[in-house]
C-alpha positions in Angstrom: -3.6 -40.1 19.8 -0.8 -37.5 20.2 -1.4 -36.2 16.7 -4.9 -35.6 17.6 -4.1 -33.7 20.7 -1.6 -31.5 18.9 -4.3 -30.6 16.2 -7.1 -30.1 18.8 -4.5 -27.9 20.9 -3.5 -26.0 17.6 -7.1 -25.4 16.6 -8.0 -24.1 20.2 -5.0 -21.7 19.9 -6.3 -20.3 16.6 -9.6 -19.7 18.0 -8.1 -17.8 21.0 -6.1 -15.7 18.7 -9.1 -15.0 16.5 -11.2 -14.1 19.5 -8.3 -11.5 20.7 -8.5 -9.7 17.3 -10.8 -6.7 17.2 -13.8 -7.0 15.2 -13.1 -3.5 13.9 -10.2 -1.0 14.3 -10.4 1.7 16.9 -8.4 4.2 14.9 -9.2 4.9 11.1 -6.4 6.5 9.1 -7.1 8.1 5.8 -4.9 10.3 3.5 -6.2 13.6 2.1 -5.1 13.2 -1.4 -6.8 16.4 -2.7 -3.5 18.1 -3.5 -0.8 16.4 -5.7 2.7 16.4 -4.7 5.2 18.3 -6.6 8.6 16.9 -7.5 11.7 19.4 -6.6 9.8 21.0 -3.8 8.3 20.4 -0.5 4.7 19.0 -0.3 2.4 18.7 2.7 0.9 15.3 3.5 -2.4 15.6 5.3 -3.4 12.7 7.5 -7.0 12.3 9.0 -7.3 10.2 12.2 -10.6 9.2 13.4 -10.9 7.3 16.9 -13.8 5.3 17.7 -15.1 4.3 21.3 -11.8 3.7 23.0 -8.7 6.1 23.2 -5.8 5.2 21.2 -1.9 6.0 21.6 0.7 5.3 18.9 4.3 4.4 19.2 4.6 6.1 15.8 2.6 7.3 13.1 3.9 7.7 9.5 3.1 7.6 5.8 5.3 5.4 3.3 5.5 7.0 -0.2 6.7 5.1 -3.2 7.1 5.5 -7.0 6.7 2.4 -9.2 7.4 1.7 -12.7 5.2 -1.1 -14.3 5.8 -2.7 -17.7 3.2 -4.7 -19.2 4.0 -5.9 -22.7 2.0 -8.5 -24.5 2.7 -9.6 -28.1 1.4 -12.4 -30.2 3.7 -13.8 -32.6 2.3 -14.6 -36.1 1.3 -18.1 -36.9 4.0 -20.5 -38.1 3.7 -21.7 -41.7 5.1 -24.4 -43.6 6.8 -24.4 -47.0 3.6 -24.4 -48.8 2.4 -21.1 -46.8 -0.2 -23.3 -44.8 -0.6 -22.7 -41.0 1.8 -25.1 -39.3 1.4 -24.0 -35.8 -0.5 -21.2 -34.0 1.3 -18.0 -33.0 2.8 -17.7 -29.4 1.9 -15.0 -27.0 4.8 -13.5 -25.3 3.9 -11.5 -22.0 6.5 -9.5 -20.0 5.4 -7.9 -16.9 7.8 -6.0 -14.6 7.5 -3.9 -11.6 10.5 -1.9 -10.1 10.3 0.6 -7.2 12.1 3.7 -8.0 11.8 5.5 -4.8 10.4 4.8 -1.3 10.3 6.9 1.6 8.8 7.0 5.3 7.5 10.4 6.5 6.9 10.5 10.4 4.1 12.6 12.0 4.4 14.2 15.5 1.8 12.3 17.7 0.0 13.2 20.9 0.5 10.8 23.8 -3.3 9.7 23.4 -6.1 10.5 21.0 -9.6 10.8 22.8 -12.6 8.5 22.0 -14.8 10.0 19.3 -12.0 12.5 18.1 -11.2 13.6 14.7 -7.7 14.9 14.1 -5.8 16.3 11.1 -2.1 15.7 11.1 0.4 17.2 8.7 3.9 16.5 7.7 6.3 17.5 5.0 7.7 15.4 2.1 10.3 16.4 -0.5 10.5 14.5 -3.6 13.6 14.6 -5.7 13.2 16.5 -9.1 15.0 13.6 -11.1 12.1 11.2 -10.2 9.4 10.9 -12.9 5.8 12.3 -12.5 2.7 10.3 -12.6 2.3 8.9 -16.1 0.3 6.1 -17.9 1.1 4.9 -21.3 0.1 1.9 -23.4 2.8 -0.4 -22.2 3.9 1.0 -18.9 3.1 3.6 -16.3 4.7 5.5 -13.5 2.6 4.9 -10.3 2.9 6.8 -7.2 1.0 5.5 -3.9 1.0 6.3 -0.3 0.1 4.4 2.7 -0.6 5.8 6.3 0.4 3.4 9.2 0.2 3.8 13.0 1.8 1.3 15.2 -0.8 1.1 18.1 0.5 1.2 21.8 -0.5 -2.1 23.5 -1.9 -4.1 20.6 -0.3 -6.6 18.0 -2.3 -5.0 15.1 -1.6 -1.7 13.5 -3.8 0.9 11.9 -3.5 1.5 8.3 -5.1 3.4 5.3 -4.0 0.8 2.8 -2.2 1.7 -0.4 -3.8 4.8 -2.3 -2.9 6.2 -5.6 -1.5 9.8 -5.3 -0.7 12.3 -8.2 2.9 13.6 -8.4 3.6 16.4 -11.0 
């Protein structure tokens, strides 16, 4: 009987938590990736903030920028043959997939105490990418991928606003 009560209480708690979640975010963050970033110089990051029906405040607002090297190598070994030259076993496929983060940085934005309902704001910050890092590149077996994600730590809420990871071009 106590197992049933625990399961029922747990289910009730899950429903209460889901009911407290917003059906949609009050702040929408999007990165303006019209311009590419340039290694070895200062680039401007543009963040668009749209506020829906309720005012929003942030503890902090920032963009994470990272560079990843992705390797995807798939090779099929030839069929194995016996001493008479007949196929003894099919060839094996070897697959190597690796991902390594080469660079990661958070860039903070100066935030207002509160953003009004229905407002659209454009925020800017500066990012310096070291010259020794590779530019965006895509090859047959590997690629250098740069991406950015805007995040806002919303005051008084246990969820945050985010743009999701977006690919950006670095020259």
